[in-house]
C-alpha positions as CSV (number, residue, x, y, z in Angstrom):
1,M,-0.1,0.1,-0.2
2,A,1.4,3.6,-0.5
3,A,2.6,5.6,1.9
4,P,0.5,8.2,3.7
5,V,0.4,11.6,1.8
6,K,2.1,13.9,4.1
7,P,3.0,17.9,2.7
8,K,5.6,19.0,4.3
9,S,6.2,22.7,5.2
10,S,7.8,25.2,7.7
11,S,4.2,25.8,9.0
12,S,1.2,24.3,9.0
13,K,-0.5,27.2,7.6
14,S,1.7,27.3,4.9
15,A,-0.2,27.1,1.6
16,K,2.3,25.1,-0.2
17,G,4.1,22.1,0.6
18,T,6.5,19.1,-1.2
19,I,6.4,15.4,-0.9
20,M,9.4,12.6,-2.3
21,V,7.1,9.9,-4.0
22,Q,9.6,7.3,-5.6
23,G,12.5,9.6,-5.9
24,R,10.5,12.7,-7.4
25,E,9.7,15.6,-5.1
26,L,6.4,17.0,-6.0
27,T,4.8,20.4,-5.1
28,I,2.0,20.2,-3.3
29,T,-0.3,23.6,-3.4
30,N,-3.1,24.2,-0.9
31,P,-3.4,21.2,0.8
32,Q,-5.8,21.8,3.2
33,K,-8.4,23.3,0.0
34,L,-11.8,21.5,0.5
35,L,-12.6,19.5,-2.5
36,W,-15.4,17.6,-1.0
37,P,-16.8,20.3,1.5
38,E,-19.5,17.7,2.7
39,K,-17.5,14.7,3.0
40,G,-14.3,16.9,4.6
41,I,-12.0,15.8,1.8
42,T,-8.6,18.3,1.6
43,K,-6.8,18.1,-1.4
44,A,-3.9,16.2,1.3
45,I,-6.6,13.5,1.9
46,Y,-7.4,13.4,-1.7
47,L,-3.9,12.4,-2.5
48,E,-3.2,10.3,-0.3
49,K,-6.5,7.9,-1.5
50,L,-5.3,8.6,-4.9
51,A,-1.8,6.8,-3.6
52,Q,-3.7,4.3,-2.0
53,L,-6.3,3.8,-5.0
54,A,-3.1,3.9,-7.6
55,P,-2.7,0.6,-8.4
56,Y,-6.0,-0.7,-9.3
57,L,-6.7,3.2,-10.9
58,L,-3.1,2.8,-13.3
59,T,-4.4,-0.4,-14.6
60,Y,-6.9,0.8,-16.3
61,C,-5.1,4.2,-17.7
62,R,-1.4,3.2,-18.1
63,G,-0.9,3.1,-21.9
64,R,-4.3,5.1,-23.1
65,Y,-5.0,8.3,-23.9
66,L,-5.7,10.3,-20.9
67,T,-8.6,13.3,-20.5
68,T,-8.9,14.6,-17.0
69,I,-11.8,17.0,-15.5
70,R,-10.1,19.4,-13.0
71,F,-12.5,21.4,-10.5
72,P,-9.9,24.0,-8.9
73,D,-11.8,25.1,-6.2
74,G,-14.2,21.7,-5.6
75,W,-16.4,19.4,-7.0
76,N,-19.2,22.0,-7.1
77,E,-17.5,24.6,-8.9
78,K,-16.6,25.5,-12.3
79,S,-14.5,22.9,-13.9
80,F,-12.6,22.3,-17.2
81,Y,-12.0,19.1,-19.3
82,Q,-8.2,19.2,-20.0
83,K,-7.1,16.7,-23.0
84,N,-3.3,18.5,-23.7
85,V,-0.9,18.0,-21.2
86,P,-0.9,21.2,-18.6
87,E,2.0,22.9,-18.5
88,P,4.3,23.3,-17.1
89,T,5.1,19.6,-17.3
90,P,7.7,18.0,-14.8
91,D,10.3,15.6,-16.3
92,F,8.8,12.7,-15.3
93,V,5.6,13.2,-16.7
94,A,5.1,11.1,-19.9
95,S,2.7,11.7,-22.8
96,A,1.1,10.7,-26.2
97,E,0.1,12.7,-29.1
98,L,-3.2,12.1,-30.7
99,E,-4.7,13.8,-33.6
100,G,-2.4,17.1,-32.8
101,I,-3.7,16.5,-29.0
102,R,-0.5,15.5,-26.4
103,Y,-2.0,13.6,-23.8
104,V,-1.0,12.3,-20.6
105,H,0.2,9.0,-20.7
106,L,-0.8,8.1,-16.8
107,D,1.8,5.7,-15.9
108,S,3.2,6.4,-12.7
109,L,2.3,7.2,-8.9
110,P,4.5,10.8,-9.0
111,T,2.4,11.6,-12.5
112,L,-0.9,10.5,-10.5
113,L,-0.2,12.2,-7.8
114,W,0.8,15.7,-10.0
115,L,-2.7,15.1,-11.4
116,G,-4.2,15.4,-8.2
117,N,-2.3,18.2,-6.9
118,L,-3.8,20.2,-9.9
119,A,-7.6,19.2,-9.2
120,A,-7.9,16.6,-11.6
121,L,-10.8,14.7,-9.8
122,E,-11.8,12.6,-12.8
123,F,-9.9,10.0,-15.0
124,H,-11.5,9.5,-18.4
125,P,-9.0,7.0,-20.7
126,S,-9.3,6.0,-24.2
127,F,-11.1,2.7,-25.0
128,H,-7.9,2.2,-27.2
129,R,-4.2,1.8,-26.4
130,I,-1.3,4.3,-27.6
131,G,-0.5,3.7,-30.7
132,S,-3.4,0.8,-31.5
133,P,-6.6,1.5,-33.5
134,L,-7.9,-2.1,-31.3
135,P,-10.4,-1.9,-28.3
136,A,-8.6,-2.8,-24.9
137,E,-12.0,-4.1,-24.0
138,W,-15.8,-3.8,-24.6
139,L,-18.5,-1.8,-22.8
140,I,-21.7,-1.1,-22.9
141,D,-23.0,2.5,-20.9
142,I,-26.4,2.3,-19.6
143,D,-27.3,6.2,-19.1
144,P,-30.0,7.2,-16.9
145,S,-32.6,10.1,-17.9
146,L,-33.6,10.9,-14.1
147,D,-31.0,11.9,-11.6
148,P,-31.1,9.7,-9.0
149,E,-32.5,6.9,-11.2
150,P,-33.9,4.1,-8.8
151,R,-34.1,1.8,-12.1
152,I,-30.4,1.4,-12.9
153,M,-29.4,-1.6,-11.0
154,E,-32.8,-3.5,-12.9
155,A,-31.5,-2.1,-16.0
156,A,-28.1,-3.3,-15.7
157,E,-29.4,-6.7,-14.5
158,I,-30.9,-7.3,-17.6
159,I,-28.5,-6.3,-19.8
160,G,-26.2,-8.6,-18.1
161,G,-28.9,-11.5,-18.1
162,I,-28.5,-10.8,-22.0
163,L,-25.0,-11.2,-22.6
164,D,-25.4,-14.0,-19.8
165,G,-27.6,-16.0,-22.8
166,M,-25.2,-15.3,-25.2
167,N,-22.4,-17.1,-22.9
168,I,-20.4,-13.5,-22.4
169,R,-19.5,-12.8,-18.6
170,S,-19.2,-9.3,-17.9
171,V,-18.9,-7.1,-14.9
172,P,-20.9,-4.3,-13.7
173,K,-19.2,-0.7,-12.6
174,T,-20.7,2.4,-11.2
175,S,-19.9,5.3,-13.1
176,G,-19.7,7.2,-10.1
177,A,-22.3,9.4,-11.3
178,T,-25.8,7.9,-12.1
179,G,-25.0,5.6,-15.0
180,V,-24.0,1.8,-14.5
181,Q,-21.4,0.5,-17.3
182,I,-20.8,-3.0,-18.3
183,Y,-17.7,-4.3,-18.7
184,V,-16.7,-7.3,-20.9
185,P,-12.6,-8.0,-21.1
186,I,-11.7,-9.6,-24.0
187,P,-8.8,-11.4,-25.7
188,P,-6.0,-9.0,-27.6
189,E,-5.1,-11.7,-29.6
190,K,-8.1,-12.2,-31.4
191,G,-7.9,-8.4,-32.5
192,Y,-11.6,-7.2,-32.2
193,T,-12.6,-4.0,-33.9
194,F,-14.6,-1.2,-32.7
195,E,-17.0,-2.0,-35.5
196,Q,-17.2,-5.7,-34.4
197,L,-18.4,-4.8,-31.2
198,R,-20.4,-1.7,-31.8
199,K,-22.3,-5.0,-33.9
200,I,-23.2,-6.6,-30.9
201,G,-23.7,-3.8,-28.8
202,Q,-25.8,-3.0,-31.0
203,F,-27.8,-5.9,-31.5
204,V,-28.2,-6.1,-27.3
205,A,-29.5,-2.8,-27.1
206,N,-32.0,-3.1,-29.4
207,F,-33.2,-6.9,-28.0
208,A,-33.5,-5.0,-24.7
209,V,-35.6,-2.1,-25.9
210,Q,-38.3,-4.8,-27.9
211,K,-38.1,-6.8,-24.6
212,H,-38.6,-3.4,-22.4
213,P,-40.0,-0.5,-24.0
214,Q,-41.1,1.1,-21.0
215,L,-37.7,0.8,-19.8
216,F,-35.0,1.4,-22.3
217,T,-34.5,3.6,-25.3
218,V,-31.9,3.7,-28.0
219,E,-33.0,7.6,-28.7
220,R,-29.4,9.3,-28.6
221,L,-32.0,12.9,-28.5
222,K,-31.9,13.3,-24.9
223,K,-34.9,15.2,-25.2
224,D,-36.7,12.5,-26.8
225,R,-36.0,9.8,-24.3
226,G,-38.3,10.9,-21.3
227,T,-37.3,8.6,-18.4
228,R,-35.9,6.1,-20.1
229,I,-32.7,4.6,-19.9
230,Y,-30.6,5.2,-22.6
231,I,-28.7,2.2,-24.0
232,D,-25.4,3.8,-25.3
233,Y,-23.0,1.3,-27.4
234,L,-21.8,4.0,-29.7
235,Q,-19.7,5.7,-27.0
236,H,-17.6,2.8,-26.9
237,W,-15.5,4.2,-30.2
238,Y,-11.4,4.9,-31.5
239,G,-11.1,8.4,-30.1
240,K,-13.6,8.3,-27.3
241,T,-13.3,8.2,-23.3
242,L,-15.0,6.5,-20.3
243,S,-14.8,7.2,-16.7
244,A,-12.1,4.8,-15.8
245,P,-12.5,2.0,-13.3
246,Y,-11.8,3.6,-9.8
247,T,-11.6,6.8,-10.8
248,P,-13.1,9.1,-8.3
249,R,-16.0,11.5,-9.7
250,A,-16.8,14.9,-9.0
251,R,-20.4,14.2,-7.2
252,E,-21.4,15.4,-3.4
253,A,-20.6,11.5,-2.0
254,A,-17.2,12.0,-3.6
255,S,-18.3,8.6,-5.3
256,V,-15.8,6.1,-7.3
257,S,-16.4,4.4,-9.9
258,T,-16.6,0.5,-8.5
259,P,-16.6,-2.8,-10.1
260,L,-19.7,-4.9,-8.6
261,T,-20.6,-8.7,-8.3
262,W,-24.1,-9.8,-10.1
263,Q,-24.8,-10.7,-6.4
264,E,-24.4,-7.2,-5.5
265,V,-26.6,-5.8,-8.4
266,A,-29.2,-8.2,-7.4
267,A,-29.3,-6.1,-3.9
268,R,-29.8,-2.8,-5.5
269,P,-27.3,-0.7,-4.1
270,D,-26.9,2.9,-4.4
271,P,-24.0,4.0,-6.2
272,R,-23.4,6.8,-3.7
273,D,-22.4,3.9,-1.5
274,F,-19.1,3.8,-3.2
275,H,-16.7,6.4,-2.3
276,L,-13.5,7.7,-1.4
277,L,-13.9,7.0,2.2
278,N,-14.5,3.7,1.6
279,I,-13.3,2.5,-1.7
280,M,-9.9,0.9,0.1
281,E,-11.9,-1.5,2.5
282,R,-13.6,-3.1,-0.4
283,L,-10.9,-3.3,-2.4
284,Q,-9.3,-5.3,0.5
285,Q,-12.1,-7.4,0.7
286,K,-12.8,-8.1,-3.1
287,G,-9.8,-7.1,-4.8
288,D,-10.3,-6.2,-8.9
289,L,-13.3,-7.5,-10.1
290,I,-12.9,-6.7,-13.7
291,A,-9.1,-8.6,-13.3
292,Q,-10.9,-11.7,-11.7
293,T,-12.7,-11.7,-14.7
294,P,-11.5,-13.8,-17.9
295,A,-11.4,-12.5,-21.2
296,Q,-14.3,-13.3,-23.3
297,N,-14.3,-15.5,-26.7
298,L,-16.9,-13.1,-29.0
299,D,-16.2,-15.6,-31.8
300,P,-19.8,-17.2,-31.3
301,I,-22.0,-14.1,-31.3
302,L,-19.9,-12.3,-34.2
303,S,-20.4,-14.9,-36.6
304,F,-24.2,-15.3,-35.7
305,L,-24.8,-11.6,-36.7
306,K,-22.9,-12.3,-39.9
């Protein structure tokens, strides 16, 4: 486990301190600034929680193009998306270019904490690895129209059941906000393309809408969805991003995007139950549920859909 992050400074009231992380000295500014006031989470506490989450979060950000969302004055204040590497950039921060944008390559604990000090509260990696046109996994995003949406776990369970009926094992994860994503590990040696996975996603979505027309929709325009839950199989595409497993989210609960078991989904948990102040206890008990799920052979369903 990572050591606690405790900025060193000459005064407890100092607005700046330094920490040593894996041989790198990081300057920490305003360590006592409240990023989640309702939870009492200061920047110093946030960095400590990020350090603990690093072995899990880095797994799903390393080797990918990273977009962050920064909230300099806390989760409920003004924010902005950060795609290009922030400047000035320490020499230990790796980067990778795609379509004219120089993205952060989040491959180390020092880089993670550097971003945390910049009040990057959310981490959204690409679906594909740096230099590759192929997806690293398959995801279906279940996006509610209501906030909160009491049927979101029911919706996830239905989609999971459809996949199970196709002999596809999947892992549901809370988005950390209002939705749920269904995560399917895939074997890299198969070389599945985004086009192939979108075809499966379209089949699953249309089947779910046909069976549950009052619950689901594939309507892209939010104003035309009513209260129905949108099955977004289109988001999974080259150049697009989604909230990483184990990323914090800028929500009042300081929630964390958390993989669940299907037994937990059946118990209808509240996504706000999984947050920065309790996520490590859960991970110590259950580990990374995605990493425990074998890569899925999608050849049979692709052959069926030809």
